[in-house]
C-alpha positions in Angstrom: 146.4 31.8 77.3 145.2 35.2 78.3 148.8 36.2 79.4 149.8 36.0 75.8 147.4 39.0 75.0 149.5 41.1 77.2 152.6 40.6 74.9 150.6 42.8 72.4 151.9 45.6 74.4 155.5 44.9 73.7 154.6 44.5 70.0 153.2 47.9 70.3 156.4 49.3 71.6 158.5 47.4 68.9 156.2 49.2 66.2 156.7 52.5 67.8 160.5 52.1 67.9 160.5 51.1 64.1 158.2 54.1 63.3 160.8 56.3 64.9 163.6 54.7 62.8 161.5 55.2 59.7 161.5 58.8 60.4 165.2 59.0 61.0 166.1 57.2 57.9 163.8 59.1 55.6 165.1 62.5 56.9 168.6 61.6 55.7 169.9 63.2 52.7 169.5 61.2 50.6 166.8 59.1 52.4 167.8 55.4 52.9 164.7 53.8 51.1 165.9 50.3 51.3 166.0 50.6 55.1 162.6 52.4 55.1 161.1 49.5 53.2 162.4 46.9 55.6 161.2 48.8 58.5 157.7 49.1 57.0 157.8 45.4 56.5 158.6 44.9 60.1 155.8 47.3 61.2 153.2 45.4 59.1 154.3 42.0 60.3 154.2 43.1 63.9 150.8 44.7 63.7 149.5 41.6 61.8 150.7 39.3 64.5 148.9 41.7 67.2 145.7 41.6 65.0 145.8 37.8 64.8 146.1 37.4 68.7 143.3 39.9 69.3 140.6 39.6 66.7 139.5 36.2 67.9 138.7 37.7 71.1 136.4 40.1 69.5 138.6 43.0 69.8 137.9 46.0 67.4 141.1 47.7 66.6 140.5 51.3 65.7 142.0 53.0 62.5 143.7 49.7 61.5 142.8 50.0 57.8 144.2 53.6 57.8 147.3 52.5 59.4 148.0 49.8 56.8 147.2 52.3 54.0 149.5 55.0 55.3 152.2 52.5 55.9 151.9 51.3 52.3 152.3 54.8 51.0 155.4 55.5 53.2 157.0 52.4 51.7 155.7 52.7 48.0 155.5 56.4 47.5 158.4 57.9 49.4 158.0 61.3 47.9 155.0 61.8 49.9 156.0 60.0 53.0 155.8 62.8 55.4 151.9 63.3 55.2 151.3 59.6 55.5 153.7 59.3 58.5 152.2 62.2 60.3 148.9 60.5 60.0 150.2 57.3 61.3 151.9 59.1 64.3 149.2 61.7 65.1 145.9 59.7 64.4 146.2 56.0 63.4 148.8 54.5 66.1 147.4 56.5 69.1 144.0 55.1 68.2 145.2 51.6 67.8 147.1 51.8 71.1 144.2 53.2 73.1 141.7 50.5 71.7 144.2 47.8 72.6 144.8 48.9 76.1 141.2 49.7 76.7 140.5 46.1 76.0 143.3 44.7 78.1 142.4 47.0 81.0 138.7 45.8 80.6 139.9 42.3 81.3 141.0 43.1 84.7 142.9 39.9 84.5 146.6 40.3 85.3 147.7 42.2 88.3 149.5 45.4 87.5 152.8 44.5 89.4 153.1 41.4 87.0 152.1 43.3 83.9 154.8 45.8 84.4 157.6 43.5 85.5 157.3 40.3 83.6 155.8 41.2 80.1 159.1 41.9 78.4 160.9 38.8 79.5 158.0 36.6 78.9 157.5 37.8 75.4 161.0 37.4 74.6 161.0 33.8 76.0 163.4 34.4 78.9 161.5 32.0 81.2 164.0 31.9 84.0 164.1 35.7 84.0 160.3 35.8 83.9 160.0 33.6 87.1 162.7 35.5 88.8 160.9 38.7 88.1 157.7 37.5 89.1 158.9 36.4 92.6 160.7 39.6 93.0 157.7 41.7 92.0 155.4 39.6 94.3 157.7 40.0 97.3 158.3 43.8 96.6 154.6 44.5 96.4 153.5 42.7 99.6 156.5 44.2 101.6 155.5 47.6 100.5 151.8 47.1 101.0 152.1 45.7 104.4 155.3 47.6 105.7 157.2 44.3 106.2 160.9 43.8 106.8 162.7 43.9 103.4 164.6 40.7 104.2 161.4 38.7 104.6 161.1 36.1 101.8 160.4 32.6 100.9 158.4 30.3 103.5 158.7 33.1 106.1 157.0 35.4 103.9 154.3 32.9 103.2 153.8 32.4 107.0 153.5 36.1 107.5 150.9 36.5 104.9 148.9 33.1 105.1 148.7 31.6 108.5 146.1 31.7 111.3 147.9 34.7 112.8 148.9 36.1 109.4 148.3 39.6 107.8 145.6 38.1 105.4 142.5 37.8 107.6 140.5 34.9 106.4 139.2 31.6 107.9 141.6 29.2 109.2 140.9 26.6 106.4 141.7 29.0 103.6 144.8 30.3 105.5 146.2 26.8 105.6 145.3 26.2 101.9 147.1 29.5 100.6 150.0 28.9 103.0 150.5 25.3 101.6 150.1 26.5 98.0 152.5 29.6 98.3 155.1 27.6 100.0 155.0 24.8 97.3 155.2 27.4 94.7 158.2 28.9 96.2 159.8 25.6 97.1 159.4 24.0 93.6 159.6 26.8 91.0 161.9 29.4 92.6 164.3 26.7 93.6 164.2 25.2 90.2 164.6 28.4 88.7 167.7 29.2 90.9 169.4 25.7 90.1 168.4 24.9 86.5 168.4 28.3 84.4 168.5 26.6 81.0 165.8 24.2 81.7 162.6 26.3 82.1 159.7 26.0 79.9 157.2 28.5 78.8 154.3 26.6 80.5 156.3 26.7 83.7 156.7 30.5 83.6 153.1 30.8 82.8 152.2 28.7 85.7 154.2 30.9 88.1 152.7 33.9 86.7 149.2 32.8 86.9 149.6 31.5 90.4 151.3 34.6 91.8 148.5 36.5 89.9 145.9 34.5 91.8 147.5 35.3 95.1 147.9 39.1 94.4 144.3 39.3 93.3 143.2 37.4 96.5 145.4 39.6 98.8 144.0 42.8 97.3 140.4 41.6 97.4 140.6 40.3 101.0 142.3 43.4 102.2 139.7 45.6 100.4 137.0 43.7 102.1 138.9 44.0 105.4 139.3 47.8 105.1 135.6 48.3 104.2 134.4 46.0 106.9 
């Protein structure tokens, strides 16, 4: 699924943390070579996982060969680690990150509020937390966007957004559809998440994310059309 692609961002964060640890252990006196080798293996494994997820989508990751070569030298030639490490930090990794982020931004697929609040928990398979974060992010976004009361939530929030007299000005048929859809989403998934925290499957978390993504994209598009009209 497309949402899986966004987990690449958390993978990049793990690589960055490992790179910082490599510098720390190599600057010890004496350097901790065994730990450095393990960290280099972690970096390689994480980058390969990212590569496997993105390459089938036609993504060209810049400076990837240079990155792998410099990591190899850091691991196998510790006496010259500093120059290779600096190349990774100053050139290879920034270009890799930029090419991946540019690709994800080009998709215009996942609403930023879900991307920023739910990637970490989803990547770490915390499905109940992902659902909880998604509903909280949705509520916070629309409450702030439309200056609504902060205690407005659940079915009352759905009515305030999607009804014939609601904020989202669309035809009555579409309002009824979104009102029913939003209430069902809240009624089933959020209630289940609250009462059965250990019984949430990945596909359920992704269903919530994609459903709330649909509503957020729709809200923004309709609001933009209303403002321009």
